[in-house]
C-alpha positions as CSV (number, residue, x, y, z in Angstrom):
1,X,-17.7,12.5,16.6
2,X,-18.7,11.3,13.2
3,X,-17.3,12.2,9.8
4,X,-19.5,15.1,9.2
5,X,-18.5,16.6,12.5
6,X,-14.8,16.1,11.9
7,X,-15.0,17.6,8.4
8,X,-16.8,20.7,9.9
9,X,-14.2,20.8,12.7
10,X,-11.4,20.9,10.1
11,X,-13.2,23.6,8.0
12,X,-13.5,25.8,11.1
13,X,-9.8,25.3,11.6
14,X,-9.1,26.4,8.0
15,X,-11.3,29.4,8.5
16,X,-9.4,30.3,11.7
17,X,-6.1,30.0,9.8
18,X,-7.4,32.2,6.9
19,X,-9.0,34.9,9.1
20,X,-5.9,36.9,9.9
21,X,-4.7,36.8,6.3
22,X,-8.1,37.9,5.0
23,X,-8.7,40.7,7.5
24,X,-5.3,42.0,8.7
25,X,-6.8,45.3,10.0
26,X,-8.6,43.3,12.7
27,X,-5.3,42.0,14.0
28,X,-3.1,44.9,14.9
29,X,0.6,44.3,15.5
30,X,1.6,44.5,19.1
31,X,4.7,43.5,20.9
32,X,8.4,43.9,20.2
33,X,8.4,41.5,17.3
34,X,5.4,43.2,15.5
35,X,3.4,40.0,15.9
36,X,-0.3,39.9,16.7
37,X,-1.2,37.7,19.7
38,X,-4.8,37.2,18.2
39,X,-3.4,36.1,14.9
40,X,-1.0,33.7,16.5
41,X,-3.8,32.3,18.7
42,X,-5.8,31.7,15.7
43,X,-3.1,30.1,13.7
44,X,-2.2,27.7,16.4
45,X,-5.9,26.7,17.3
46,X,-6.8,26.6,13.6
47,X,-3.9,24.1,13.0
48,X,-5.0,22.0,16.0
49,X,-8.5,21.9,14.9
50,X,-7.5,20.9,11.3
51,X,-5.2,18.1,12.6
52,X,-7.9,16.8,15.0
53,X,-10.6,16.7,12.3
54,X,-8.4,15.2,9.7
55,X,-6.7,12.8,12.1
56,X,-10.3,11.4,13.0
57,X,-11.0,10.9,9.3
58,X,-7.7,9.2,8.8
59,X,-8.0,6.9,11.8
60,X,-11.6,5.9,11.3
61,X,-12.1,5.8,7.5
62,X,-8.7,5.8,5.6
63,X,-6.7,3.3,7.7
64,X,-9.3,0.7,7.7
65,X,-9.8,1.2,4.0
66,X,-6.0,0.7,3.4
67,X,-6.0,-2.3,5.7
68,X,-8.8,-3.9,3.6
69,X,-7.0,-3.3,0.3
70,X,-3.8,-4.8,1.7
71,X,-5.6,-7.8,2.9
72,X,-6.9,-8.5,-0.6
73,X,-3.4,-8.5,-2.1
74,X,-2.2,-12.1,-2.6
75,X,0.4,-13.6,-0.2
76,X,2.7,-16.5,-0.5
77,X,3.7,-18.6,-3.5
78,X,0.1,-19.4,-4.6
79,X,-1.0,-16.0,-5.6
80,X,2.5,-14.3,-6.2
81,X,3.2,-12.8,-9.5
82,X,5.5,-14.7,-11.7
83,X,8.8,-13.1,-12.6
84,X,10.6,-14.0,-15.7
85,X,13.5,-16.5,-15.6
86,X,16.5,-14.4,-16.1
87,X,18.8,-17.4,-16.5
88,X,16.8,-18.7,-19.5
89,X,18.1,-15.9,-21.7
90,X,20.1,-17.1,-24.7
91,X,23.5,-15.6,-25.1
92,X,24.5,-14.9,-28.7
C-alpha cells in the first residue's frame, strides 16, 4: 500500500459512512429496534476502512516526521534553553 492508496481507502470508508445518511430510502428499517442491517454494516466497514487508511498514513508518514523533529531538538546542557535566575531578583 502507498499513500495514495491509503487516502483512497479512507475516502471510500467516508463514502460508506455517508451513504445511509444521504440516501435513507435505500436502507429500510428492519428488526425490532428499527435499525437497518445494511446501514449498520456500511457504518462498521466504513469506520474500519477509514482507520486502516489513516493508520497507514500515521504510521508511515506522520510518526517518522515527528521522530525527525524531536531528534532535532537540543538535548543536555549544551543546547538547553537558559532559564532566568530566580534568586538574583532584588527584594525592595
